[in-house]
C-alpha positions as a printed NumPy array, in Angstrom:
array([[  9.341,  15.756,   4.786],
       [  6.752,  17.053,   7.483],
       [  8.118,  17.925,  10.928],
       [  5.928,  17.707,  13.732],
       [  5.785,  21.309,  15.936],
       [  5.072,  21.854,  19.743],
       [  1.06 ,  21.104,  19.093],
       [  1.508,  17.944,  17.171],
       [  4.072,  16.498,  19.716],
       [  1.929,  17.751,  22.905],
       [ -1.18 ,  15.829,  21.102],
       [  0.472,  12.829,  20.639],
       [  1.878,  12.677,  24.334],
       [ -1.455,  13.026,  25.684],
       [ -3.131,  10.405,  23.177],
       [ -0.493,   8.039,  24.493],
       [ -0.991,   8.982,  28.459],
       [ -4.632,   8.317,  27.947],
       [ -4.046,   5.063,  26.406],
       [ -1.576,   3.661,  28.868],
       [ -4.411,   4.616,  31.672],
       [ -6.677,   2.585,  29.752],
       [ -4.313,  -0.242,  29.109],
       [ -3.661,  -0.278,  32.837],
       [ -7.074,  -0.554,  33.534],
       [ -7.516,  -3.636,  31.134],
       [ -4.896,  -5.428,  32.931],
       [ -6.142,  -4.994,  36.371],
       [ -9.606,  -5.874,  35.023],
       [-11.364,  -2.76 ,  35.478],
       [-12.06 ,  -2.783,  31.766],
       [-13.535,  -5.987,  29.973],
       [-12.006,  -6.87 ,  26.451],
       [-15.54 ,  -5.626,  24.889],
       [-14.678,  -2.192,  26.748],
       [-11.328,  -2.267,  26.032],
       [-11.62 ,  -3.145,  22.223],
       [-12.81 ,   0.522,  20.744],
       [-10.068,   2.129,  22.647],
       [ -7.373,  -0.002,  21.808],
       [ -8.567,   0.193,  18.031],
       [ -8.37 ,   3.944,  18.335],
       [ -4.865,   3.578,  18.775],
       [ -3.981,   0.955,  15.995],
       [ -3.972,  -2.134,  18.545],
       [ -5.519,  -5.3  ,  17.131],
       [ -6.119,  -8.771,  19.103],
       [ -4.897, -10.955,  16.1  ],
       [ -4.782, -15.226,  16.118],
       [ -2.022, -15.433,  18.544],
       [ -1.185, -12.193,  20.244],
       [ -1.675,  -8.4  ,  19.896],
       [ -0.7  ,  -6.366,  16.531],
       [  0.231,  -2.891,  16.369],
       [ -0.651,  -1.15 ,  13.393],
       [  1.995,   2.018,  13.055],
       [  1.204,   4.952,  10.641],
       [  3.652,   5.827,   7.85 ],
       [  1.477,   8.692,   6.46 ],
       [  1.916,   8.743,   2.415],
       [  4.685,   6.107,   2.883],
       [  7.086,   8.842,   3.937],
       [  9.974,   8.166,   6.467],
       [ 13.382,   9.306,   7.482],
       [ 16.537,   7.524,   8.439],
       [ 15.998,   8.366,  12.379],
       [ 12.287,   7.046,  12.075],
       [ 13.279,   3.711,  10.687],
       [ 15.984,   3.116,  13.03 ],
       [ 13.361,   3.697,  15.826],
       [ 11.084,   1.165,  13.945],
       [ 14.33 ,  -1.131,  14.113],
       [ 14.688,  -0.696,  17.917],
       [ 10.916,  -0.955,  18.728],
       [ 10.942,  -4.455,  16.643],
       [ 14.067,  -5.538,  18.661],
       [ 12.913,  -4.334,  21.948],
       [  9.584,  -5.277,  22.182],
       [  8.673,  -7.852,  19.224],
       [ 10.86 , -10.469,  17.343],
       [ 13.211,  -8.326,  15.714],
       [ 11.123,  -7.67 ,  12.585],
       [  8.432,  -5.773,  11.166],
       [  5.729,  -6.056,   8.482],
       [  5.394,  -3.316,   6.095],
       [  1.721,  -3.622,   4.338],
       [ -0.257,  -2.624,   1.421],
       [ -1.582,   0.427,   3.305],
       [  2.177,   1.693,   3.585],
       [  1.917,   1.002,   7.176],
       [  4.345,  -0.952,   9.548],
       [  2.878,  -4.039,  11.706],
       [  4.472,  -5.407,  15.   ],
       [  2.801,  -9.053,  15.207],
       [  3.96 ,  -9.922,  18.866],
       [  3.756,  -6.991,  21.338],
       [  2.985,  -7.602,  24.842],
       [ -0.145,  -5.221,  25.803],
       [  1.64 ,  -3.7  ,  28.848],
       [  4.584,  -2.683,  26.304],
       [  2.425,  -1.074,  23.83 ],
       [  2.281,   2.294,  25.819],
       [  5.869,   2.607,  25.627],
       [  6.002,   1.668,  21.99 ],
       [  3.577,   4.67 ,  21.374],
       [  5.817,   6.84 ,  23.495],
       [  8.875,   5.657,  21.344],
       [  7.034,   6.425,  18.064],
       [  6.123,   9.725,  19.231],
       [  9.914,  10.622,  19.825],
       [ 10.382,  10.616,  16.019],
       [  7.075,  12.038,  15.21 ],
       [  5.022,   8.914,  14.731],
       [  2.085,   7.276,  15.781],
       [ -0.589,   4.47 ,  15.406],
       [ -3.513,   6.758,  15.461],
       [ -6.657,   5.652,  13.013],
       [ -4.848,   3.004,  11.735],
       [ -7.948,   0.767,  12.298],
       [-11.445,   2.001,  13.664],
       [-14.337,   3.132,  11.302],
       [-12.64 ,   6.61 ,  10.691],
       [-10.395,   8.202,   7.952],
       [ -7.427,   5.598,   7.808],
       [ -3.788,   6.156,   6.673],
       [ -3.734,   8.667,   3.708],
       [ -1.604,   6.884,   1.06 ],
       [  0.246,   8.1  ,  -1.898],
       [  2.583,   7.202,  -4.811],
       [  5.64 ,   5.771,  -3.357],
       [  7.865,   7.535,  -6.223],
       [  6.012,  11.13 ,  -5.199],
       [  8.373,  13.886,  -5.551],
       [ 10.884,  11.979,  -8.012],
       [  9.04 ,  10.497, -10.678],
       [  9.607,  11.916, -14.011],
       [  5.845,  11.894, -14.994],
       [  4.626,  13.898, -11.941],
       [  2.593,  16.866, -12.298],
       [  3.178,  17.934,  -8.577],
       [  4.41 ,  16.165,  -5.501],
       [  1.113,  15.18 ,  -3.954],
       [  2.433,  14.897,  -0.452],
       [  1.78 ,  18.086,   0.679],
       [ -2.098,  17.361,   0.03 ],
       [ -1.718,  14.293,   1.638],
       [ -0.241,  15.902,   4.857],
       [ -3.051,  18.314,   4.73 ],
       [ -5.711,  15.45 ,   4.49 ],
       [ -3.86 ,  13.62 ,   7.42 ],
       [ -4.107,  16.875,   9.737],
       [ -7.718,  17.522,   8.825],
       [ -8.583,  13.999,   9.428],
       [ -6.999,  13.075,  12.703],
       [ -9.371,  13.344,  15.421],
       [-12.276,  14.918,  13.387],
       [-14.949,  15.092,  15.47 ],
       [-17.69 ,  14.149,  12.799],
       [-15.712,  11.3  ,  11.295],
       [-14.674,   9.38 ,  14.142],
       [-17.507,   6.541,  14.115],
       [-18.458,   6.562,  10.315],
       [-20.509,   3.636,   8.925],
       [-17.063,   1.742,   8.121],
       [-13.702,   2.412,   7.772],
       [-12.447,   4.937,   4.806],
       [ -9.427,   5.002,   2.781],
       [ -7.914,   7.874,   0.663],
       [ -5.181,   7.446,  -1.858],
       [ -3.753,  10.4  ,  -3.872],
       [ -1.14 ,  10.511,  -6.821],
       [  0.371,  13.332,  -8.457],
       [  0.916,  11.538, -11.822],
       [ -1.386,  10.51 , -14.838],
       [  0.126,   6.966, -14.249],
       [ -1.269,   5.864, -11.202],
       [  0.908,   3.999,  -9.036],
       [ -1.141,   4.653,  -5.886],
       [ -4.377,   1.97 ,  -6.677],
       [ -6.63 ,   5.243,  -6.249],
       [ -9.603,   3.613,  -8.185],
       [ -9.641,   0.786,  -5.469],
       [-10.18 ,   3.644,  -2.6  ],
       [-13.305,   4.992,  -1.025],
       [-11.827,   8.232,  -2.534],
       [ -9.197,   8.257,  -4.877],
       [ -7.55 ,  11.492,  -6.242],
       [ -5.555,  11.701,  -9.33 ],
       [ -3.777,  14.974, -10.405],
       [ -4.715,  16.467, -13.609],
       [ -4.348,  19.785, -15.239],
       [ -6.566,  22.162, -16.707],
       [ -5.663,  25.371, -18.395],
       [ -2.166,  24.88 , -17.254],
       [ -3.432,  24.634, -13.35 ],
       [ -3.244,  21.57 , -11.02 ],
       [ -6.155,  20.153,  -9.683],
       [ -7.825,  16.71 ,  -9.037],
       [ -9.946,  14.123, -11.034],
       [-11.939,  12.927,  -7.733],
       [-12.933,   9.191,  -7.59 ],
       [-15.571,   7.859,  -5.258],
       [-16.851,   4.193,  -4.447],
       [-13.717,   1.963,  -5.125],
       [-12.803,  -0.885,  -3.373],
       [-12.056,  -4.538,  -2.856],
       [-13.025,  -7.065,  -0.371],
       [-16.323,  -9.341,  -0.614],
       [-17.503,  -6.833,  -3.312],
       [-14.927,  -5.303,  -5.126],
       [-15.582,  -1.96 ,  -7.62 ],
       [-13.653,   0.119,  -9.339],
       [-14.4  ,   3.48 ,  -8.19 ],
       [-16.183,   6.158, -10.356],
       [-15.207,   9.678, -11.436],
       [-17.714,  12.123,  -9.468],
       [-15.619,  15.337, -10.502],
       [-13.188,  15.607, -13.791],
       [-11.412,  18.41 , -12.213],
       [-11.28 ,  19.999,  -8.971],
       [ -9.238,  23.091,  -8.058],
       [ -6.968,  22.067,  -5.584],
       [ -8.129,  25.02 ,  -3.44 ],
       [-11.342,  23.238,  -3.151],
       [-10.155,  19.884,  -2.309],
       [-10.465,  19.788,   1.625],
       [-14.128,  21.197,   1.628],
       [-15.231,  18.947,  -0.966],
       [-13.508,  15.977,   0.564],
       [-15.11 ,  16.861,   3.683],
       [-18.539,  17.119,   1.571],
       [-18.134,  13.541,   0.411],
       [-17.735,  12.125,   3.73 ],
       [-20.601,  14.155,   5.06 ],
       [-22.932,  12.664,   2.599],
       [-21.496,   9.122,   3.025],
       [-21.676,   9.638,   6.987],
       [-25.626,  10.417,   6.703],
       [-26.374,   7.663,   4.114],
       [-23.852,   4.905,   4.608],
       [-25.605,   1.632,   6.022],
       [-25.276,   0.858,   9.62 ],
       [-27.422,  -2.198,   9.52 ],
       [-25.115,  -4.555,   7.717],
       [-21.134,  -3.88 ,   8.256],
       [-20.817,  -5.567,   4.602],
       [-22.663,  -3.226,   3.109],
       [-21.51 ,  -0.319,   4.78 ],
       [-18.798,   1.066,   2.691],
       [-19.185,   3.727,   0.383],
       [-18.998,   1.763,  -2.64 ],
       [-22.487,   0.228,  -1.654],
       [-23.962,   3.78 ,  -0.999],
       [-22.68 ,   4.933,  -4.724],
       [-24.219,   1.619,  -5.983],
       [-27.395,   1.613,  -4.425],
       [-27.927,   5.407,  -4.781],
       [-26.396,   6.156,  -8.276],
       [-23.322,   8.165,  -9.119],
       [-25.655,  11.157, -10.204],
       [-27.633,  11.333,  -6.881],
       [-24.192,  11.258,  -4.6  ],
       [-22.88 ,  13.836,  -7.101],
       [-25.939,  15.934,  -6.701],
       [-25.817,  15.728,  -2.83 ],
       [-22.178,  16.208,  -2.409],
       [-22.223,  19.44 ,  -4.807],
       [-25.101,  20.718,  -2.679],
       [-23.295,  20.048,   0.522],
       [-20.063,  21.048,  -0.906],
       [-21.661,  24.516,  -1.536],
       [-22.257,  24.691,   2.015],
       [-19.188,  23.391,   3.38 ],
       [-16.535,  25.785,   1.35 ],
       [-18.006,  28.6  ,   3.012],
       [-16.856,  27.169,   6.351],
       [-13.407,  26.742,   5.52 ],
       [-12.777,  30.353,   4.094],
       [ -9.77 ,  29.457,   2.375],
       [ -7.444,  28.254,   5.854],
       [ -6.954,  25.07 ,   4.479],
       [ -4.812,  26.515,   1.603],
       [ -2.897,  28.652,   4.281],
       [ -2.015,  25.483,   6.12 ],
       [ -1.074,  24.004,   2.774],
       [  1.395,  26.962,   1.982],
       [  3.274,  26.248,   5.324],
       [  3.057,  22.551,   4.987],
       [  4.735,  22.891,   1.21 ],
       [  7.791,  24.255,   2.856],
       [  8.277,  21.016,   4.167],
       [  8.578,  19.199,   1.209],
       [ 10.929,  21.281,  -0.9  ],
       [ 13.385,  19.18 ,  -3.257],
       [ 16.788,  18.075,  -1.602],
       [ 20.065,  20.056,  -2.876],
       [ 20.787,  17.365,  -5.659],
       [ 24.437,  16.994,  -6.536],
       [ 26.348,  16.99 ,  -9.729],
       [ 28.733,  13.907, -10.09 ],
       [ 30.087,  11.916, -13.112],
       [ 28.17 ,   8.664, -13.548],
       [ 30.788,   7.047, -15.812],
       [ 31.621,   4.776, -12.803],
       [ 27.895,   3.509, -12.606],
       [ 28.271,   2.586, -16.36 ],
       [ 31.506,   0.948, -15.463],
       [ 30.107,  -1.214, -13.197],
       [ 26.895,  -1.855, -14.85 ],
       [ 29.175,  -3.477, -18.04 ],
       [ 31.775,  -5.451, -15.348],
       [ 29.141,  -7.028, -13.235],
       [ 26.041,  -8.878, -14.611],
       [ 24.34 ,  -9.003, -11.151],
       [ 24.667,  -5.518, -10.371],
       [ 23.351,  -4.913, -14.208],
       [ 20.212,  -6.984, -14.038],
       [ 19.305,  -5.243, -10.65 ],
       [ 19.541,  -1.741, -12.187],
       [ 17.49 ,  -3.279, -14.904],
       [ 14.682,  -4.115, -12.747],
       [ 14.992,  -2.22 ,  -9.402],
       [ 15.668,   1.553, -10.846],
       [ 12.991,   3.682, -12.095],
       [ 13.853,   7.245, -14.13 ],
       [ 13.989,  10.212, -11.745],
       [ 13.018,  13.725, -12.937],
       [ 16.557,  14.779, -12.191],
       [ 19.712,  14.17 , -14.524],
       [ 22.279,  11.924, -12.951],
       [ 19.563,  10.417, -10.365],
       [ 17.554,   7.186, -10.038],
       [ 14.688,   5.988,  -7.874],
       [ 15.838,   2.647,  -6.107],
       [ 13.25 ,   0.018,  -5.401],
       [ 14.619,  -2.266,  -2.405],
       [ 12.857,  -5.617,  -2.614],
       [ 11.473,  -7.017,   0.311],
       [ 10.911, -10.179,  -1.423],
       [ 13.641, -12.21 ,  -1.494],
       [ 12.96 , -15.531,  -2.832],
       [ 11.483, -17.818,  -0.074],
       [ 10.974, -14.823,   2.258],
       [  7.7  , -13.34 ,   3.883],
       [  6.755, -10.827,   1.504],
       [  6.972,  -7.27 ,   3.412],
       [  8.963,  -8.386,   6.215],
       [ 12.061,  -6.633,   7.309],
       [ 14.664,  -7.389,  10.072],
       [ 15.65 ,  -4.805,  12.462],
       [ 19.148,  -5.173,  10.744],
       [ 17.705,  -4.499,   7.627],
       [ 15.932,  -1.381,   8.515],
       [ 18.937,  -0.029,   9.914],
       [ 20.985,  -0.65 ,   6.486],
       [ 18.172,   0.837,   4.588],
       [ 18.209,   4.266,   7.167],
       [ 22.246,   4.194,   6.742],
       [ 21.746,   4.168,   2.995],
       [ 19.115,   6.884,   2.983],
       [ 21.452,   8.838,   5.07 ],
       [ 24.492,   8.178,   2.934],
       [ 23.248,   8.308,  -0.304],
       [ 19.468,   9.002,  -0.275],
       [ 18.953,  12.518,   0.963],
       [ 17.54 ,  10.938,   4.28 ],
       [ 14.125,  10.103,   2.549],
       [ 12.62 ,   6.74 ,   2.423],
       [  9.319,   5.698,   1.054],
       [  7.191,   2.579,   1.744],
       [  5.084,   1.12 ,  -1.198],
       [  1.669,  -0.325,  -1.306],
       [  3.672,  -3.204,  -3.011],
       [  5.397,  -3.947,   0.329],
       [  8.87 ,  -2.821,  -0.858],
       [ 11.044,   0.113,   0.19 ],
       [ 11.958,   3.092,  -1.727],
       [ 15.188,   5.409,  -1.948],
       [ 13.547,   7.999,  -3.925],
       [ 16.584,  10.156,  -4.66 ],
       [ 20.006,   8.328,  -5.636],
       [ 22.724,   9.643,  -7.684],
       [ 23.779,   6.844,  -9.905],
       [ 27.402,   7.595,  -9.001],
       [ 26.579,   6.077,  -5.742],
       [ 24.702,   3.104,  -7.119],
       [ 27.542,   0.627,  -6.985],
       [ 28.398,   1.1  ,  -3.451],
       [ 24.794,   1.089,  -2.239],
       [ 24.234,  -2.144,  -4.161],
       [ 27.125,  -3.694,  -2.41 ],
       [ 25.611,  -3.086,   0.883],
       [ 21.973,  -4.029,   0.06 ],
       [ 23.825,  -7.289,  -1.518],
       [ 25.416,  -8.055,   2.205],
       [ 21.89 ,  -7.399,   4.01 ],
       [ 19.937,  -9.911,   1.559],
       [ 18.167,  -6.777,   0.189],
       [ 19.379,  -6.749,  -3.412],
       [ 16.877,  -9.165,  -4.885],
       [ 16.524,  -7.987,  -8.861],
       [ 12.846,  -8.861,  -9.141],
       [ 10.813,  -5.754,  -8.747],
       [  7.602,  -6.037, -11.159],
       [  8.396,  -9.556, -11.515],
       [  6.542, -12.666, -10.65 ],
       [  8.321, -13.126,  -7.326],
       [  7.494,  -9.567,  -6.081],
       [  4.178, -10.935,  -4.87 ],
       [  1.942,  -8.922,  -2.774],
       [  0.725, -10.976,   0.218],
       [ -1.425, -10.432,   3.327],
       [ -0.182, -12.276,   6.551],
       [ -3.182, -14.764,   5.984],
       [ -3.846, -17.57 ,   8.699],
       [ -0.1  , -17.564,  10.056],
       [ -1.061, -14.176,  11.875],
       [ -4.62 , -12.985,  11.149],
       [ -7.737, -13.867,  12.98 ],
       [ -9.926, -13.354,  10.158],
       [ -8.095, -15.369,   7.597],
       [ -9.454, -18.571,   6.016],
       [ -6.307, -19.849,   4.342],
       [ -2.561, -19.122,   4.133],
       [ -1.089, -16.619,   2.084],
       [  2.555, -16.402,   2.958],
       [  3.475, -20.341,   2.34 ],
       [  1.854, -19.967,  -1.06 ],
       [  3.97 , -16.896,  -2.011],
       [  6.924, -18.004,  -0.931],
       [  6.308, -21.373,  -3.122],
       [  5.726, -19.269,  -6.277],
       [  8.83 , -17.444,  -5.814],
       [ 10.943, -20.427,  -4.962],
       [  9.293, -22.269,  -8.034],
       [ 10.149, -19.638, -10.636],
       [ 13.484, -18.927,  -9.234],
       [ 14.301, -22.493,  -9.903],
       [ 12.78 , -22.252, -13.275],
       [ 15.153, -19.236, -14.039],
       [ 11.972, -17.879, -15.832],
       [ 10.971, -14.768, -14.173],
       [ 13.148, -12.211, -16.39 ],
       [ 12.059, -14.239, -19.647],
       [  8.101, -13.617, -18.036],
       [  8.686, -10.084, -17.621],
       [  6.229,  -7.631, -15.656],
       [  3.433,  -9.853, -14.019],
       [  1.838,  -8.721, -10.645],
       [  0.694, -11.61 ,  -8.46 ],
       [ -1.614, -10.712,  -5.241],
       [ -2.485, -13.108,  -2.804],
       [ -5.451, -12.683,  -0.006],
       [ -5.795, -15.31 ,   2.612],
       [ -9.671, -14.273,   3.099],
       [-12.3  , -12.513,   1.419],
       [-11.206,  -9.135,   2.852],
       [ -8.944,  -8.833,   0.293],
       [ -5.753,  -7.297,   2.283],
       [ -3.388,  -8.732,  -0.534],
       [ -5.523,  -6.707,  -3.441],
       [ -5.979,  -9.939,  -5.074],
       [ -8.673,  -8.464,  -7.207],
       [ -6.208,  -6.334,  -8.989],
       [ -3.677,  -8.697,  -9.404],
       [ -2.814,  -9.67 , -12.963],
       [ -3.134, -12.955, -11.39 ],
       [ -4.856, -12.87 ,  -8.219],
       [ -4.794, -15.786,  -5.556],
       [ -7.776, -15.643,  -2.573],
       [ -7.495, -18.197,  -0.192],
       [-10.88 , -19.68 ,   1.155],
       [-11.944, -22.519,   3.698],
       [-14.134, -25.264,   1.784],
       [-15.03 , -27.755,   4.54 ],
       [-12.145, -27.123,   6.455],
       [ -9.624, -27.582,   3.307],
       [ -7.759, -24.685,   2.249],
       [ -8.886, -23.799,  -1.322],
       [ -7.247, -21.063,  -3.492],
       [ -9.445, -19.241,  -6.291],
       [ -7.751, -17.817,  -9.205],
       [ -8.592, -14.373, -10.864],
       [ -7.088, -12.987, -14.045],
       [ -7.084,  -9.8  , -15.725],
       [ -7.024,  -7.385, -12.811],
       [ -5.365,  -3.879, -12.713],
       [ -4.503,  -1.462, -10.138],
       [ -3.381,   1.421, -12.267],
       [ -5.126,   4.228, -14.156],
       [ -6.703,   1.208, -16.424],
       [ -8.002,  -0.556, -13.285],
       [-10.203,  -3.612, -13.635],
       [-11.201,  -6.26 , -11.242],
       [ -9.854,  -9.68 , -12.245],
       [-12.397, -12.152, -13.406],
       [-12.456, -15.633, -11.667],
       [-11.267, -18.534, -13.761],
       [-13.094, -21.331, -12.382],
       [-13.104, -23.829,  -9.29 ],
       [-10.197, -23.34 ,  -6.708],
       [ -7.267, -25.652,  -6.157],
       [ -5.939, -26.918,  -2.932],
       [ -2.642, -25.842,  -1.424],
       [ -0.784, -28.538,  -3.261],
       [ -2.057, -27.87 ,  -6.463],
       [ -1.778, -24.08 ,  -6.462],
       [  1.622, -23.645,  -7.446],
       [  1.688, -25.979, -10.61 ],
       [ -1.59 , -24.368, -11.591],
       [  0.026, -21.058, -11.702],
       [  2.771, -22.863, -13.567],
       [  0.645, -23.825, -16.286],
       [ -0.798, -20.509, -16.744],
       [  2.536, -18.876, -16.972],
       [  3.833, -21.459, -19.423],
       [  0.615, -20.708, -21.741],
       [  1.232, -16.825, -21.67 ],
       [  4.935, -17.736, -22.797],
       [  3.414, -19.579, -25.848],
       [  0.373, -17.255, -26.366],
       [  2.3  , -13.721, -26.426],
       [  2.691, -11.952, -29.475],
       [  6.205, -10.934, -28.681],
       [  8.576, -10.764, -26.028],
       [  7.636,  -7.561, -25.245],
       [  3.962,  -8.224, -24.569],
       [  3.334,  -8.337, -21.104],
       [  0.758, -11.237, -19.406],
       [ -1.747,  -8.355, -19.174],
       [ -1.671,  -7.44 , -22.612],
       [ -1.997, -10.835, -23.707],
       [ -4.858, -11.525, -21.659],
       [ -6.366,  -8.335, -22.714],
       [ -6.055,  -9.249, -26.399],
       [ -7.11 , -13.05 , -26.181],
       [ -9.568, -13.14 , -23.168],
       [ -9.897, -15.653, -20.374],
       [-10.659, -18.713, -22.488],
       [ -7.111, -19.908, -23.534],
       [ -5.699, -19.333, -19.809],
       [ -8.743, -21.061, -18.407],
       [ -7.951, -24.244, -20.914],
       [ -4.386, -24.146, -19.173],
       [ -5.631, -23.993, -15.748],
       [ -8.103, -26.639, -16.285],
       [ -7.034, -29.317, -18.898],
       [ -9.265, -32.167, -17.777],
       [-12.232, -29.738, -18.734],
       [-10.514, -29.03 , -22.054],
       [ -9.862, -32.785, -22.803],
       [-13.42 , -33.835, -21.676],
       [-14.999, -30.979, -23.863],
       [-13.077, -32.625, -26.785]])
């Protein structure tokens, strides 16, 4: 992984010193909250429902054990002993005191981390496939390019005050695990004539106007990526609406102007921009790539792993759900669930962070990834080490065998924390997970992605959930809408609203009816919820959700 050099470190120290002075001025009253707001947002500090919230960047979701231990220390020293991992591969601290935030930023800088551009109308944290560098289907590790994008976008003078926030996601695999089509710019690595390049997608996004991104370039050589991305941002910066923040994202610009018009403008800007780069970006990429060499994989017998699987049903169940095939023989990708039944999705205690750091150091070549699905990944673990690793996870409450299942729910913080939320998300996610654990059905149900947002801003990605849940306020009462058939992969789709919403008391029984209908409707045990929905369409699922309407129609 990339290691900060002297320039990087000096840059972070200077930024923190500047912000420390700004915080002091806010505390002594020299700055009003309105004056302080743009300054704190530039440093990832929000004012939430109950307290400040610090959002820390984890670029392309990559950490090492030292960094994870530092996150644990920060949680204990300046927060309430836990952190919340988000759908942007960040970590949030929900309870810092304003006077402590500069110290937190200094502690982050000690391990090459920061909170820059995790907020504001700028290029946000660049996200990537959480299996990058390990997946069997990968064309090339996309993280060096993600790091190049991070360095290019950080404090870019032209893009600090865009019409609206701007999000980029990148994957090196044909199978999209980075939700690229729901981003302002999505980059999917593809090959042409044996050379890797990118399919470039623009205009995706969720929120109050969800849209699937459109392909603006079928194939872009890797050497042209940075000037092409800059060209897109320049066009958006000129054309993006500033009169209405709800219509300011690039998805609206593409929709209003048309893809062909945007493509023509980008191509023209690209011809001009490419000349400015003179290839120095590729020289920088060559240096960055040296930081992302594969680890020294070991050779060992895997017989003990197979014996443990045969002897321990709980371990076998965990390996069935929480492991993904690795590109190197004898290795596996381990997904650590932060979704124990009844837990807050994405939360990890300081103790659990340290456990995961230890495991990465002992068994995982000191590499950790954060997924946009709010789980933690150890991308390189030899199968011979899995029984011992599992035992440690079990003792730390981190061995839930539910990756990709109905209790592996994405949920935003909702009205428990967020000032923008109109309904609770966390309790609904907890109740769904606990209910299906009681029913002992989730392994029979199979792959099913539920995503929950507590407001129309869609931080829980509900639009691309197989089952999406949107919490709204209806005359002071929480009301939960259900969407069906969403998909965040390479076959991306926006879920269709099923009908009227449900109260907080009704939503879990509604989900239960929906799932039982799926179990009755699927053609085979291997047919997933999404496959069944696409085969039959929404009507049988709507009938299950609204049995009264079905009875009245009869």
